C-alpha positions, 0 to 999 in steps of 0.5 A, a space after each residue: 499500499 502507498 503511504 507517501 505523503 501527497 499534496 492533499 495530505 499536507 492539506 488535510 494536515 493543516 485542517 486537522 490541526 486547525 480543528 484541534 485547536 478549535 476543539 480541544 478544551 483549554 481547561 484540559 490542554 492546561 492540565 495536560 501541559 503540567 502532567 496533572 491527572 484528568 479526572 473521569 469527567 475531563 477525560 469524557 468530554 474530549 471522548 464525547 467531542 471526538 464522538 460528536 464530530 465523527 473523529 473518535 475511531 477513524 480506523 474502524 468500520 464505517 457503520 460502527 464509527 470510523 470514516 473514509 479516511 485512508 491510512 496516511 490521514 489516520 496516521 496524520 491525525 494520530 501525529 496531530 493528536 500527539 502533537 496537541 498533547 491531546 488527552 486520550 478517550 476512555 479507557 478500553 475503547 481501542 480494545 473492546 471495541 474491535 472485539 465487539 464489532 468483530 465477534 460480538 452478537 447483533 445485540 451486543 453491539 446494539 446495547 454495548 458498542 454504541 453506548 461505548 462509542 457515546 461515552 456512556 459505558 466506561 470499560 475495564 479489563 479483567 485479565 491478570 490475576 496474582 498468579 497469572 501475569 506473564 503467563 496469562 493462560 494460567 488464569 484460575 478465575 472460574 466460571 460455572 454454568 448453571 440454569 436459573 429459576 427462570 429457565 435462562 443459562 448463567 455463569 457463576 464466576 469466583 475469582 480475582 484479578 489484578 492490575 485493573 486499570 481504572 476499574 474504580 470508574 468502569 461501568 462494565 468489564 471484559 473478564 477472561 475466565 476459566 470454563 473447563 478446568 480440565 482442558 489444556 490452558 488455552 482451550 478452557 478459557 472464555 471471555 465474558 462481559 460483565 456488569 461492574 455493578 453486579 453484586 459480588 464484585 469488590 474493587 480495591 485500589 492499588 496505589 502505584 509507586 508515583 503515588 497515583 490511583 490508576 489500577 486495582 485489585 478486583 474480586 469476583 465473589 458469586 458474581 452471576 452472569 448471563 450466558 448471553 454476555 459471553 463473546 464467541 463460544 464457550 472455551 474458545 475465549 483465547 482466540 479473542 484475547 489474542 485478537 484484543 492484546 494485538 490492538 492493545 499492543 499495537 496501541 501501546 506502541 505510541 510513536 506519535 506520541 514519542 516524536 512529541 516527547 522528544 521535542 519536549 526533551 529538547 525544550 526541556 534541555 535547552 532550559 536545564 544547565 549542565 555542570 559547566 552552567 551551559 544549557 544541557 543541549 549543548 552537551 555533546 553526550 546528551 545530544 548523543 543520547 537524544 539522537 540514538 533514540 530518534 534513530 530508534 523511533 524512526 525504525 518504529 515509526 516505519 514498522 508502525 506504517 508497515 503494520 498500518 498498511 497491512 490493517 488496511 488490506 485487512 490483516 489483523 496486527 501479527 507478530 509485529 504488534 509484540 515488536 511495537 509493544 517492547 520497542 515503543 515501551 522501551 522509547 518511552 521509558 528512555 525518554 522519561 529517563 533522559 528528562 529525569 536526568 536533565 532535571 537532575 536535583 530539581 527532581 528531588 521535591 517528590 515523595 510518595 502521594 506527592 505532588 498532587 494537582 496545583 501542588 507546584 502553585 508556589 513553585 519549588 522546581 520548574 514544571 517539567 522538573 516537578 513531575 519527572 520523578 513520578 512520570 518516570 516511576 509510573 513508566 516503569 510499568 509499561 514494559 509489563 502491562 499488555 503482556 511483559 516484554 520477556 514474553 513478547 520477545 518469546 512470541 516473536 522467536 516462535 512467530 518469525 523465527 520459528 524458534 
């Protein structure tokens, strides 16, 4: 597929840039600029603006919220969103959405996909367990089928999930459960959609090393789920799970946002002094580190473009999704490491749970330095979620090299 930029694409970029400037809320823009956490309402406000104007999910089929942009236009769109440092839409949209329109029943699409697009349903993911993280297929959460007094079929679900991102916000969750304990690990798993308001669900916060509350433990105690909430066939949920993880890993690459991150790193280095008092950006060793990062990011960008071309021709994400995930997270982590290096001792006014929003109102450090430590700590997790980088290397070795 031709992914070269044409004159009409340059015009499209200008149109997109002007549209984002006109529609991205200033209050969110200001919080994003200083690295402050957004609340649920702020995240949903941008989500709903994008949906209202048909720009929320441009890569989806048109009948389910996509549009007629070509692959280059979609790539330009993602670049311009990153350039403007816009916030992400609600969690799970890019993961459960493709699952619903690909595997869901007409009723599931109507009752769940449309409200998800509108921002009326917030999702969380129930995959990892205390004893099943990297080895996800080793999960032990059980779902036992029974017939209720009303004559309908249900599952009774018991178990625990962990690292449930934004589960404290969620209306619904997509869960992997074991429906056949006697089958091989991957063959006895089903994919269930569970209403998070169901009796028996308890969400307990996990406070991460940066002091934030993004993830949770989720406990399921005799939670009753209608069989009609299952995606795909019983005991065939691993197929759905792999499809979802392919989309998640591709999204984790974050090429456009890393490009904006390098621009910001240069701005930071122009302000930060080196040992000799000159701006850090003039230090040859620091410039070398930035240059190496840019080279790696360029290679990742072309890999993402090839993946985009493959998806446009009807092929879903393959092993290249694992490559995007590994290199994308490594580049993101190196960005935060270099920002922390630039901040130097000005990154020290930090301890767990601090800073809170507005905590630098009476400046104790430049804004970039003030947030550099918690952002650095938070980025440590990216090499684990979506499937640890070690597991992704195993997938690539098997799928690409045949090892």
